Every structure is written in C-alpha cells, then in structure tokens.
N, C-alpha and C positions, 0 to 999 in steps of 0.2 A: 779693457784689461791690458796690463803691460806684458810685453813679450820680451823678456830680457835677453840680450845678446851676451853670453858669457865667454865669448871668444877672447876679448881683451878687456876685462873689467878694470876700471881705473882704481888707483889707490885712494885712501881717505884724503890725503893731502891733495892729490890730483883732482879729486871731486870738488874740494873747496876752491881750488884755483879755477876750475871750469865754471863754478857758480859765479865767482867774482868777475870772470871775463865775459860773462853773458852767453856761454855755450849751452847752458842747461835750459830746457824749456819747461820741465815740470818735475816735481819730486813727490814721491809717496813713501811715507815713513811706516815701517812695520815694527812696532814696539815689541811684539812677542818674539820675533826672530832676530831682533837687533840688526835690522838691515833697512836699506832705503833703495827703492826702485827709482832709477834715474832715466829720464827721457831727454835726449839731446835734441837740439834744433835741427841737426842734420839727419834725424830719423833713427839714430842708434839708440838702443835701450840696454841698460845694464843694471846689475844688482851689486851694491857695495855694502860691506859690513860697517856698522857704526857702533859707538859706545852706548851702553844702557843709559837712558835719560840724557841723551846727548843734546846739550844746549847750543853747542858751537854750530852744528849744522842748521839749527833753527834760526839763530841770529844771522848767519851768513846768507841764508835764503831770504830772510826778511830784508836785509840790507840791499840785496841784489834784485829785490822784487820778483823773485821766482816763486810761482805758486807751489805751496806745500800742503799736502793733505795727509791725514793719518788714517791708516786702515787697521781695524782691531784684529783682523785675521789675515793670514797669508793665503792667497788663492791656491797656491800649490800645496801648502801645508793642510788646508782644509780638505782638499781632494784626497790626499794620502791618509789623513785622519779618518775620513769617511770610509775608505777602503779597509783600514785596520779595524774600525768598529764593526763593519759588516762581516769581516772574517771572524772576529771574536764571537759575534752573534751566531754565525753558522756553526762554529766549533762547539759552542755551548749547547745549541739545539741538538747537534749530532751526539754529544755525550749523553744528554738526557734521553734521547731515543734509544741509544745503546743500553743505558742503564735500565730503562723500562723493559726492553726486550729480554735482558738477562734476568730481571726479576720475574717476568712472566714465565721464562723457561724453567727457572728454579721452582717456581710455584707449581708448574705443570708436572715437573718430575716428582715433587713432593706429593702431589695429589695422586700420581700414577705409581707411586712406590709400592703400593699394595695390590696392583693389578697383576693379572696372570701374564706370564711370559710365554705362554703356549703359542705354538705356530699352527695356524689353521690352514689346512689343505682343503679347498672347496671340493664338492662332489664332482667327480669326473676328471679331476686334475691328477689323480694317481694312476699310473699306467701298469703297475705291478699286479699280476694275477697269480692264481694258484699254480698255473702251469710254469711260472717262472721260479717256483720254489720246489726243489727236488730233495730226495733223501730223507724226508720226515713225513711219510705218508700218514702215520698214525696221528700226528699232531694236526695235519691238514683235515683229516676226517673229523676230529673233535671240533675244530673251528668252523667247519662247514655249517654246523647248526646255528652258529652266531650269524653267519651270512644269511641263512634262510630266514631267521627271525627278523632281521633288519629288512629283508625284502618282502616277506609275507608274515607279518606278526599275527594276523587273524588266524592263521593255521594253528598256532600254539594257544592263543587265548580262547579259542573255541572249545578246547578240552580242558581249560583251566591250568595249562602249563605256564610256568614263568621262566623266562630265559635267565641264565646266570647273570647277576649284576656285574660280577668281576671275573676275569679269566687271568690267571697268573701263568706266565710262560717261564719255566725253570730249565736251565741247562747251562753247559759250559760256554765260555765265550766263543763267538764265531760260528755258532750252530744255526743261526738264521732266525733268531727270535724277533728282532726288529723287522726283518724282511717279511716274516709271517704276518705281523701286525699291518704292514703296508698292503700286503696281499688281501687281507680281510677288507680293508677300506676300499681297495680297488674293486674287489668282487661285489661288495655290497653297494657301491656307488653312493656313499653318504659322506658328509663332512667328517674330517679326521683331524683331531687336535693332538699334537705331539709335543712332549716336554720331558726334560730330564728331571728326576727327583731332586737333584742338587740345586736346581733353579728356584725351588721353593724356599730354601733355607737362606736366611740373611742374618746379619749381626743383631738386628733389633727383634725383640720378642714380639710376636703377633703378625709380622709381615708375611711369613709363610702361610699362616692360617687364612689371612686375608686373600692371598693369591689362590688358595684352594677354593675359597668361596666364589671368587670371581671366575675361576675356571669352570666350575660347575654351573654357574649362572649363565655363562656364554654357551655352554653345552646344551642346557635346557632350551635356550632360545633357538638352537640349531637342530633340536631333536627331530628324528632319530640320528644319532651320531656316535662316534667312537672317540674315546679319550685314551691315548697311549702314554704311559709313564715309564720311561726307561730307567733302569738301575734303581728300582723303588726301595732297595735296602738302604739308600742314603737317608730316607726319612722314616722307613718302616721298621727300624730296629726295635728290639725289646725296650719297653719303657722301664723307668726306675733306675737306669744307670746314669742319668744326667746329673749335672751339678746344679745345686740350687733348689733341692726338694722336688725335682721333676717339673720345674716350670721353665725349662730352657726352650729355645726356639724350635728345635727338632721335635720335641714331644708335643708342643702346642700344634705344630703342623700335622703330626700324626693324628692327634685327637680330632682335629677338624676334618681330616680325610675320612676317619672312621664314621663321623657323624654324617658327612655328605653321602657316603656309600650306603649306609643303612641307618637313617635317622627318622625323624618325624615326617620329613618331606619325601615325596615319591620322586624318584629319578627315572620315570618311565621313558624308555627309548634311549637312555644314555648307558652305554656299555663301556666299562673300564677295563682296558688291557694293560698289563704291567709285565715287565721282564726283569729277571734277576738271575744271577748265578750264585747267590748266597741266601737261599730260602731258609736255611737253618737259623739265621739271625733275625728273621722277621717276627713281629709281635703276633702272639696267638690270636688276639682280637681281630687282627687284619685277615687272618686265614680262615676264620670260622665261616660256616654257611650263612649266606645272606650278604656277605661282602665278596671275598674271593671264593665263590662257590666251587670253582673248578681249577685244579692245578694240572697243567699239561707239561709233561716232561719232553724236552727237546734235546734228545741225546745225540752223541756223535753218530754219524751215518755208518751203516754197515757196508759191505762190499757192493751190493746192488745200489745202495743209496749213493755211494761215492761215484759209481759209474753214471748214475742219472745226473748228479751234480756236474760232473765233468761234461756231460752232454749239453747241459744248459749253458755252461760257460763257453763251450766250443761252437755255439751257434754263430757267433760273430767273429770267430777266428778261423783262418784257413788252415786246416790240418792236412798234413801229408798222408799218403796212402799207407805209410809204414807205421803210423801211430794207432795203437789199439787202446781205446778207452777202457775196455774190460781188463786188459793187462795192467794198465796204470791204476785202476781201482784196486787190484790185488797188491800193487806195490806201495800203496799209501795207507796202510792201516793206522787208525788213530787220527787221521787228518779230519779237521772240521771243514764245513763249507767254505769258510774264509781262507783256510789253508789251501784248499784245492783251487779256489779262484786266484790266489797268489801264485800258485804253481803255474797255471795256464798263462797268467800275465807275465811272469818272468820268462817263460819260454817264448812268448811273443816278442818281448824286448830283445832277447838274444837273437831271434830270427831277424828282426829289423836291423840290429847292429851288424849282423853278418851279411846283410843285403840279400836275403833270400825271400822268396814269395810265399813259402808254405812252412808251417811249423813241423819240423821233422823229429825223428826219434832222438837224434843227438841233442837237439835243443831241449827236449823234455828231460833227458838225462842230466844235462848240465844244470837245468833249472832246479831239478830235484836236489842235486848236490849243493847248490847254492842256498836253497831254502832250508835244508836240514843241517848242513855243515858249514855254511858261510862261504866266503871267497876262498879260492884255491891258494894254498901256500906256495912260496917259491921253492924250487928244488934245493936240497941240501948241498952246500958247497964244502962243508967241513968233513973231512974223511973220518975224523975221530967220532963225530956224532953218527955218521953212517954205520961205523963198526959197532957202536953201542946199540943202535937200533937193530942191527942184524943179529947180534948175540941175544937180544931180548926176544925177537921173533923166533929164532931157532930154539930157544928154551920152550916157548909155547908148543912148537912142533914136536919136540922130544917128549914132553910130558903127555901130549895127546897120544903119541905112539906107544909109550911105555905103560900108560894107564888106560886100559880098554874101556873102563867104566867112566872115564872123565868126560 
C-alpha cells in the first residue's frame, strides 16, 4: 500500500519530467479520484492530480518503461466510505428504534386512556388517626361504625345488618372532610383509593365511565377497602341539563357510578366515601338509600372544637406561656380547621422571622391581623387624608353619643 508524502507534491508537468528522467519507480492510477500515486526511486511517495482519462501520463510511463497499475478504488476513499456507510446504518437503526418506542408509548397511552387515575395508599401507609382530627366529634362518632365494620364485619352480618355502601361528607371548605376520610383509612388499616371527581371527566364520551369501572374493579380486588372521591359534585350534578340529549361525558360517568354503587353486582367490602360542599346540586338518584345511605354534616367547629383543633396543631409548635388556646378559640368565631391551621402557621413564620424560640401572644395577634385583614398598610403621610378620616370617625362618635339607642 502506498503511503503518500504530501509535504511537497510535484506538479503535473514536474511528474512528467520525473518519469522521463527515470526518477519514478512505480505509478498507480486512481481513475475514480482522478489522481495517481507516485513512488520515487529515492523512497519518496506522493499523490498527484491528473486529468480524467489522461492518456498523456500513460504514454509517458510506457515510453519510460515505468510500471503503471490501475486501482478501481482509492484505499483512503474506501475507508472513509465504509465509515460513512456505517454511520448511516447506525443512524437509521436508531431512528427505527426511536419510532418503535414512540409507537409503543402512544399505543400504551391509548390502551390506558380509560384506566382509573386513582392513587392507591396501601394498608398501613396512612398515619392519620381519629385523634388527629378535632372539633367534629359528631362526624367522628358516625364514621366509627365504618371502621368497626371494616375491622369486624362478622359483628354486623351476624344480626343481618348491612353497612352503608356510601357515606357522603357535606360541609363548608376547610372543615376536614378529606382529613376525616384519611383518618378512617388509617384507623381501619385497609387499602385506600383516593381520586378527584374531575379526573373522571374527559373530552371523549365514555372515558369517564370506563375509569369508574376500572376503579371499582381494582377496589374489589383489594376488598375490603375504601374509595374516596373528593368534590363529587363535579360528576354528580343533576342529570338532564347537559347538551346532546343527556349523552354528554359527565352524565355517562354518573350513570356508571350509580350502577357500580348499587347495580346487579355486589360490592361487598368496598365502601365509597365522598366529599362535597354543594350537596344541593347532586342528583337525587345518587343520594337515595342503597347508594349514599348516610350523609354526615361536617360543620364549622364551635368554641370547644376550635380549642381542640388549636391543640392538635400546637403539638408540633413551641407555644409561649402567655398563649391561651381557650382565649384564642373565643377570638376566632367562624374559623374552619384550615383557617386555624393557617393562623398557627403564620404565627410560627413570624416567630422564626423575629428569631424567637417560642410563639408568643404578639406573634399570634399579628398573625390574626394578617389572616383577617391582610398586610399592614403604611402610615398616612397626607395631612388632608388624616383630617378627612378624623372628621369621619368623630361623626361616628357624635352619633353614638346623641342617639342612645344606636
């Protein structure tokens, strides 16, 4: 194989002179690249460009009796061509593999489009207990029966009793409906499926019904278990108000839910819990006995309930000696459990910001003002506004003084 020295390649005319003068030992013609490999008698090797179908170089080599051979391929060109072909082959195989994977992913998504999106919490994985839920003792007492049935079903079946198939938790936002459902699952120590009702509804008709069927199929396999559907009014609204003669996706999902709760098949051991703050819009067929047999009102806590809720949230917060939970329960009428948790959390944030070790009364006061009235406003700098506000407040004081019954 020739190893050309390209440091000082001769010109075409110089190559002809070297051939005639006897300096060239051997020539190899490369027709595809229009080049000739030259081996000189002194050991030098070079590559010189020639014309296509060059007859002059052939006649000159023949006259000088210089051996001339013809190579159909360029050794260097063959190696580079092999690398290019190998690269193209690898690229093509990679594209085919990527296309097959994407097709498989799309097919898997299409097959799983009608599967339930519920999240399964295995038994023993929920740490919430009834002692972590305060201020709604009546609701806890009602739900204790559900826990007892899941733990000791034979106690009820021995006397022919049937546990309610569905329990509907009704109450304002933030009163602890979802927390109650988690406490039931934690106390009963059974699998817990949780899903939002809006996850059933899709653009395509029939997908929500398919997801309801798949959810109950999974629940039956894990029986006894609990299914919790949050904000059930998203699919449980009154039927007949849809577009398209009642064949819309939401109504199909509701029809399938009604069938699964009380149809031909028995859902023994599967208890459905649902939560809503709009029970007035639910379909009457969903609320009848045999489906949601029991409706439990989860109201805003009273004063004792608020004190108990504050005590639960204060377990993990260092309170100062000057903070009285009973007094703060009296100062927060109308607060839900979520509002009280936010109040304690805001006080803890203020305490950390002020680099103190305990939540004191001042932090609680500032947190209450921030929760109820927002951030504090800047002091007024305009004297005209101050005078206007002063006249307004003095008017209130005068009317209160002059009108004893006001």
